[in-house]
C-alpha positions as CSV (number, residue, x, y, z in Angstrom):
1,M,7.2,6.7,19.0
2,N,3.6,7.5,20.0
3,Y,1.7,5.9,17.2
4,S,-1.8,7.5,17.8
5,Q,0.2,10.8,16.8
6,A,1.9,9.3,14.0
7,V,-1.5,8.3,12.4
8,I,-2.3,12.0,12.4
9,L,1.1,12.9,11.0
10,V,1.2,10.5,8.1
11,A,-3.0,11.4,7.3
12,G,-1.8,14.8,7.3
13,I,0.8,14.8,5.0
14,P,1.2,13.8,1.3
15,F,3.2,10.8,1.1
16,V,6.2,12.6,-0.4
17,A,8.8,12.3,2.1
18,C,10.9,9.3,2.7
19,G,14.2,7.0,1.8
20,S,17.1,7.1,-0.8
21,P,19.4,4.4,0.4
22,E,22.0,6.1,-2.0
23,G,21.9,9.0,0.1
24,P,23.3,8.7,3.8
25,G,26.2,6.4,3.8
26,M,26.7,4.5,7.1
27,G,28.5,5.7,10.1
28,A,32.1,5.2,10.8
29,G,32.9,1.6,11.5
30,I,29.6,0.1,10.5
31,P,30.2,-2.9,8.2
32,E,28.5,-3.0,4.7
33,Y,28.2,-6.1,3.0
34,Q,27.5,-7.4,-0.6
35,A,25.5,-10.6,-0.7
36,R,26.2,-12.9,-3.8
37,I,24.1,-15.5,-4.8
38,E,26.0,-18.9,-4.1
39,L,23.4,-21.5,-5.0
40,T,20.0,-22.0,-7.1
41,I,17.5,-24.6,-7.0
42,G,14.8,-24.4,-9.4
43,V,14.2,-24.5,-13.2
44,A,11.3,-23.4,-15.2
45,D,10.0,-26.4,-16.9
46,G,9.5,-30.1,-16.1
47,D,8.1,-32.5,-13.7
48,G,10.8,-32.8,-11.1
49,A,10.9,-31.0,-7.5
50,D,12.8,-28.4,-8.9
51,V,9.8,-26.9,-10.4
52,F,8.1,-24.6,-8.2
53,G,4.5,-23.5,-8.3
54,R,4.5,-21.1,-5.3
55,I,7.1,-21.0,-2.7
56,G,5.7,-20.6,0.7
57,G,8.5,-21.4,3.3
58,L,12.1,-21.7,3.4
59,L,14.1,-23.3,6.3
60,E,17.6,-24.2,6.9
61,L,18.0,-27.6,9.2
62,P,20.7,-27.4,11.6
63,D,22.7,-29.9,9.3
64,G,22.4,-27.7,6.3
65,R,19.8,-29.3,4.5
66,I,17.3,-27.0,2.7
67,V,13.1,-27.6,3.1
68,V,10.9,-25.8,0.7
69,S,7.2,-25.9,1.0
70,D,5.3,-25.3,-2.0
71,V,1.5,-23.9,-1.8
72,Q,0.4,-24.4,-5.1
73,A,1.8,-28.2,-4.9
74,N,0.8,-28.8,-1.1
75,E,3.8,-30.3,-0.4
76,I,6.9,-29.7,1.6
77,R,10.7,-30.9,-0.5
78,V,13.7,-31.5,1.4
79,F,17.0,-30.8,-0.7
80,S,20.6,-31.2,0.4
81,E,23.0,-28.6,1.4
82,S,24.3,-28.5,-2.1
83,G,20.7,-28.5,-3.6
84,E,20.4,-31.8,-4.7
85,H,16.5,-33.2,-3.9
86,L,16.1,-35.7,-1.1
87,F,12.7,-36.6,-0.8
88,T,9.4,-35.0,-0.3
89,F,6.4,-35.2,2.2
90,G,2.7,-33.9,2.5
91,R,-0.1,-34.1,0.2
92,E,-3.5,-32.0,-0.6
93,G,-5.8,-32.7,2.4
94,D,-7.2,-32.1,5.7
95,G,-6.3,-35.0,7.8
96,P,-3.2,-35.4,9.6
97,G,0.1,-35.3,7.8
98,D,-1.7,-33.4,4.8
99,L,-1.0,-29.8,3.6
100,G,-3.4,-27.2,2.8
101,S,-1.7,-24.3,1.3
102,P,1.6,-24.9,3.7
103,C,3.8,-21.5,4.0
104,C,5.9,-20.0,7.0
105,L,8.2,-22.6,8.0
106,A,10.1,-22.8,11.7
107,L,12.1,-24.9,14.0
108,G,10.6,-25.7,16.8
109,P,12.2,-26.1,20.3
110,E,12.2,-29.7,20.3
111,G,13.7,-29.8,16.7
112,L,10.4,-30.6,15.0
113,V,9.5,-28.7,11.8
114,W,6.7,-26.5,12.1
115,V,4.7,-25.4,8.8
116,R,1.5,-22.9,8.8
117,E,-1.4,-24.1,6.6
118,A,-3.4,-21.3,5.6
119,S,-6.4,-23.4,3.7
120,N,-6.4,-25.9,7.2
121,G,-6.6,-23.3,9.7
122,R,-3.7,-25.0,11.7
123,Y,-0.1,-25.5,12.1
124,S,1.1,-29.0,11.5
125,A,4.8,-30.3,13.3
126,F,7.1,-33.1,11.2
127,R,10.1,-34.7,12.5
128,V,12.4,-34.7,9.5
129,G,14.8,-37.7,9.3
130,P,17.6,-38.4,6.8
131,D,15.1,-39.7,4.3
132,E,11.5,-39.3,5.4
133,A,9.8,-36.8,7.7
134,E,7.0,-38.0,10.3
135,F,3.9,-36.0,11.2
136,V,3.6,-35.4,15.2
137,R,1.0,-33.1,16.1
138,A,-1.5,-30.2,15.0
139,L,-2.4,-26.8,16.7
140,T,-5.6,-25.1,15.3
141,M,-5.7,-21.4,14.9
142,Q,-7.2,-19.5,17.1
143,H,-8.5,-16.6,15.0
144,G,-10.3,-16.0,11.4
145,A,-7.2,-14.9,9.7
146,A,-6.0,-18.0,8.5
147,G,-4.8,-16.8,5.1
148,L,-2.7,-14.4,6.4
149,W,1.1,-15.1,6.0
150,A,3.0,-14.2,8.5
151,P,6.1,-15.8,10.5
152,T,5.5,-18.9,12.4
153,T,7.9,-18.6,15.7
154,F,8.2,-19.6,19.3
155,D,8.0,-17.1,22.5
156,D,10.8,-17.8,25.5
157,E,8.5,-20.5,27.1
158,G,8.6,-22.8,23.7
159,L,4.8,-22.0,22.9
160,L,3.9,-21.3,19.8
161,V,3.2,-18.0,18.5
162,D,0.1,-17.7,16.2
163,V,-0.1,-14.4,14.6
164,G,-3.8,-13.4,13.2
165,A,-6.4,-11.0,13.6
166,R,-9.3,-10.1,15.7
167,P,-12.0,-7.3,16.1
168,S,-10.6,-4.7,18.0
169,S,-11.2,-3.5,21.8
170,T,-13.3,-0.3,20.5
171,G,-15.5,-2.9,18.3
172,E,-14.1,-0.5,15.2
173,G,-12.1,-2.5,12.7
174,S,-9.7,-5.4,13.6
175,E,-6.2,-5.2,14.9
176,R,-3.4,-7.7,14.3
177,A,-2.7,-10.0,17.4
178,R,-0.5,-12.7,18.6
179,F,-1.9,-15.8,20.0
180,H,0.3,-17.7,22.4
181,L,-0.6,-21.6,22.2
182,D,0.1,-24.1,24.5
183,D,0.9,-28.0,23.7
184,G,-3.0,-28.3,23.4
185,G,-3.9,-25.3,21.4
186,E,-5.2,-23.4,23.8
187,V,-4.6,-19.6,24.3
188,V,-2.4,-18.9,27.1
189,R,-2.1,-14.8,26.6
190,T,-2.2,-12.5,23.5
191,E,-0.7,-9.3,22.8
192,V,-1.5,-6.5,20.0
193,S,1.3,-6.7,17.4
194,V,-0.8,-4.0,15.1
195,P,-3.8,-1.7,16.7
196,A,-6.7,-1.2,14.5
197,A,-5.7,2.6,14.4
198,L,-3.1,1.7,12.0
199,S,-4.4,-1.1,10.0
200,D,-6.1,1.1,7.7
201,V,-3.0,3.7,7.2
202,G,-3.1,4.7,3.4
203,S,-6.5,3.5,2.8
204,H,-9.7,5.2,2.0
205,R,-13.5,3.6,2.6
206,V,-16.3,3.9,0.1
207,Q,-20.0,2.3,0.9
208,V,-20.9,0.2,-1.8
209,E,-23.4,-2.6,-2.5
210,I,-22.1,-6.1,-2.6
211,N,-24.7,-8.6,-4.2
212,G,-27.7,-6.3,-2.9
213,S,-26.1,-5.6,0.5
214,P,-24.2,-2.8,1.8
215,G,-20.8,-3.1,2.3
216,L,-17.2,-1.4,2.3
217,L,-14.8,-1.2,-0.4
218,Y,-11.3,-0.5,0.6
219,M,-8.9,1.5,-1.5
220,W,-5.2,1.7,-1.2
221,Q,-3.3,4.6,-2.1
222,P,-0.4,3.3,-4.4
223,F,3.2,3.6,-2.9
224,A,1.7,5.1,0.6
225,S,3.0,4.8,3.9
226,R,1.4,1.3,5.6
227,A,1.8,-0.2,9.1
228,V,4.3,-3.1,9.2
229,S,4.8,-5.5,11.4
230,A,7.7,-8.0,12.5
231,H,7.6,-11.2,14.3
232,G,11.2,-12.8,15.8
233,P,12.2,-15.6,18.0
234,G,11.5,-15.3,21.5
235,E,9.3,-12.7,22.6
236,R,10.8,-10.2,19.8
237,R,8.2,-8.3,17.8
238,A,8.3,-4.6,16.0
239,L,6.0,-2.3,14.6
240,A,6.3,0.4,12.1
241,L,5.0,2.8,9.7
242,T,7.0,2.7,6.3
243,G,6.7,6.5,6.0
244,V,9.0,7.1,8.4
245,Y,12.5,5.4,9.6
246,E,11.1,5.0,13.5
247,I,10.4,1.3,14.5
248,E,9.0,0.3,17.7
249,T,10.6,-2.8,19.2
250,W,9.5,-5.0,21.8
251,T,11.4,-7.8,23.8
252,G,8.7,-9.1,25.7
253,P,7.6,-6.1,28.1
254,S,10.6,-4.1,27.3
255,V,10.1,-1.6,24.5
256,D,13.1,0.3,22.4
257,T,12.7,2.7,19.3
258,L,15.3,2.5,16.6
259,R,15.6,5.4,14.6
260,G,17.4,5.5,11.0
261,N,18.9,8.3,8.9
262,V,17.2,7.9,5.7
263,T,14.5,10.3,5.3
264,E,13.8,10.4,1.3
265,G,12.4,7.1,-0.6
266,P,13.1,7.3,-4.6
267,V,11.3,9.3,-6.7
268,L,8.6,7.2,-8.7
269,T,9.7,6.0,-12.2
270,A,7.5,6.4,-15.3
271,E,6.4,2.8,-15.3
272,E,5.5,3.1,-11.5
273,R,3.5,6.0,-11.9
274,K,1.7,4.4,-14.8
275,T,0.6,1.3,-12.9
276,G,-0.4,3.5,-9.6
277,Q,-2.5,5.2,-11.9
278,E,-4.1,2.7,-13.4
279,A,-4.3,0.8,-9.7
280,M,-6.3,4.1,-8.7
281,E,-8.5,4.1,-11.8
282,S,-9.3,0.5,-10.9
283,D,-10.2,1.0,-7.4
284,A,-12.4,4.0,-8.1
285,S,-14.6,2.0,-10.6
286,R,-15.3,-0.4,-8.7
287,G,-16.3,2.2,-5.7
288,G,-18.5,4.0,-8.6
289,I,-16.7,7.1,-8.6
290,R,-14.0,8.7,-10.7
291,A,-10.1,8.3,-10.0
292,S,-10.2,12.1,-9.6
293,E,-12.7,12.0,-6.7
294,L,-10.3,9.8,-4.6
295,P,-9.0,12.1,-1.4
296,Y,-5.7,11.2,-2.8
297,D,-3.0,11.4,-5.4
298,L,-0.2,9.7,-6.4
299,P,3.1,10.7,-4.4
300,D,6.3,11.7,-5.9
301,R,8.2,9.1,-4.3
302,R,8.2,6.1,-2.4
303,T,8.3,5.7,1.3
304,P,11.7,5.2,3.0
305,L,10.7,1.6,4.6
306,A,10.1,-1.5,2.2
307,Q,9.4,-4.0,5.2
308,I,10.7,-5.3,8.3
309,L,11.8,-8.8,9.5
310,Y,13.7,-10.5,11.9
311,D,16.4,-13.2,11.1
312,D,17.0,-16.2,13.1
313,L,19.7,-14.6,15.5
314,G,16.8,-12.1,16.5
315,R,18.2,-9.0,14.6
316,L,16.1,-6.7,13.0
317,W,16.1,-6.1,9.2
318,V,14.8,-3.0,7.7
319,E,14.8,-3.0,4.0
320,L,14.9,0.3,2.8
321,S,12.9,1.4,-0.7
322,V,15.0,1.2,-3.8
323,T,14.0,1.3,-7.3
324,R,14.3,-1.9,-9.9
325,D,17.3,-0.8,-11.3
326,S,18.9,-0.9,-8.2
327,A,20.0,-3.5,-5.7
328,R,18.1,-4.1,-2.6
329,V,19.4,-3.1,0.4
330,A,18.7,-3.7,4.4
331,D,19.8,-2.2,7.6
332,I,20.5,-4.9,10.3
333,W,19.7,-4.0,14.1
334,N,21.2,-6.3,17.0
335,P,19.2,-7.3,19.4
336,D,20.6,-4.9,21.7
337,G,19.1,-1.8,19.6
338,Q,22.6,-1.0,17.9
339,L,23.2,-0.8,14.4
340,A,25.1,-4.0,13.2
341,G,25.7,-3.2,9.4
342,R,24.1,-3.0,5.9
343,V,23.6,-5.8,3.4
344,T,22.7,-5.1,-0.3
345,W,22.0,-8.3,-2.8
346,P,20.1,-8.6,-6.3
347,Y,17.1,-7.1,-7.0
348,E,15.2,-10.0,-8.2
349,V,15.6,-12.0,-5.0
350,R,13.0,-11.0,-2.3
351,L,13.5,-11.7,1.2
352,G,10.0,-11.9,3.2
353,V,8.1,-13.9,5.3
354,A,8.8,-17.3,3.0
355,S,12.4,-16.5,3.8
356,W,15.4,-18.0,6.1
357,I,17.9,-15.4,7.4
358,G,21.1,-16.4,9.4
359,Q,24.2,-14.8,10.5
360,T,26.1,-14.9,7.1
361,H,23.6,-16.5,4.6
362,A,20.1,-16.5,3.7
363,L,17.7,-18.7,2.0
364,A,15.3,-16.4,-0.3
365,V,12.9,-16.4,-3.5
366,A,14.2,-15.5,-6.8
367,R,11.7,-14.7,-9.7
368,D,12.2,-13.9,-13.2
369,E,10.7,-11.8,-15.8
370,L,8.3,-14.8,-16.7
371,G,7.3,-15.3,-13.1
372,V,9.0,-18.4,-12.3
373,Q,10.1,-19.0,-8.8
374,R,13.4,-20.5,-7.7
375,V,15.1,-21.0,-4.4
376,V,18.5,-19.2,-3.9
377,R,20.9,-19.0,-1.1
378,L,22.7,-15.6,-0.4
379,R,26.0,-15.2,1.4
380,W,27.8,-12.1,2.6
381,D,30.6,-13.1,4.8
């Protein structure tokens, strides 16, 4: 896909075209799986390790143990394969072994557990033993977007890939970038993951005064197309606009394009239209204008794509948009660019940056109607 053309295309069309997973079925011979919840860790009340504030990262160790980072508690908890709490490590702070808003866990090339620390602007590595964890080292982020939640991954040389943002080469706006860090934290090379031209797709900027100084207020059209990226193991990364099922993927310098057969998203429900209108009115008020003056309206439908993400095997998961009364659904693409299957799972379970996804099961976050978070293990074998 030529993404400069895609920006023009998306900007020029009201966001009404895009994806119903109930529509086109899978091709002949492509398997479909129904994932079930086989394990739940978490309770609503109490002071035990199974009460979570905000889950920031999940990881399954080779021996089946489950590692959970809690952003709110600034600690990491280790559970057995069956969900029994084993031990906790880390505490709030910025010293060696301390944690600041820990998210986005990964298992590094040396068997170390790496955690991205949003508040501390660094990555910390721990050696997790049978009943305790030992702090090994830390690497400082090389950008100003420490608060961004992004997958922690490593390239083919074993270098940590630090996903962040930097000013664009044109001097206008910013672009998402991948900084490859050596053992000393020095940037070995950098590549753009989301160009500046796509970063603002779906937004409207208004000049405002902030504390007496001129500034820019970004307003985002509800349910509009957005640029989304994914970062996988090795040199794998992907980029898409959620308004069309067409995804560019990279494996090092090799580029490929994946195209799906979902062309329309589900029609907005009455509740979605209500929340979308309220969001537009709130944004307009902050910008000192009326909602009717915004250069966009609510679309009729959601976009076909909800998000893209990689699993631990380097397969790309393309989650499709659905309504709240439907199961979530994702297409799985093999590293060779072939469609491998489709998985559906309960709506209350969210896959995302915090998740870990393997061959036949995944660790994810479930949230109930009261906002209580729990760790769940999905299985579809």
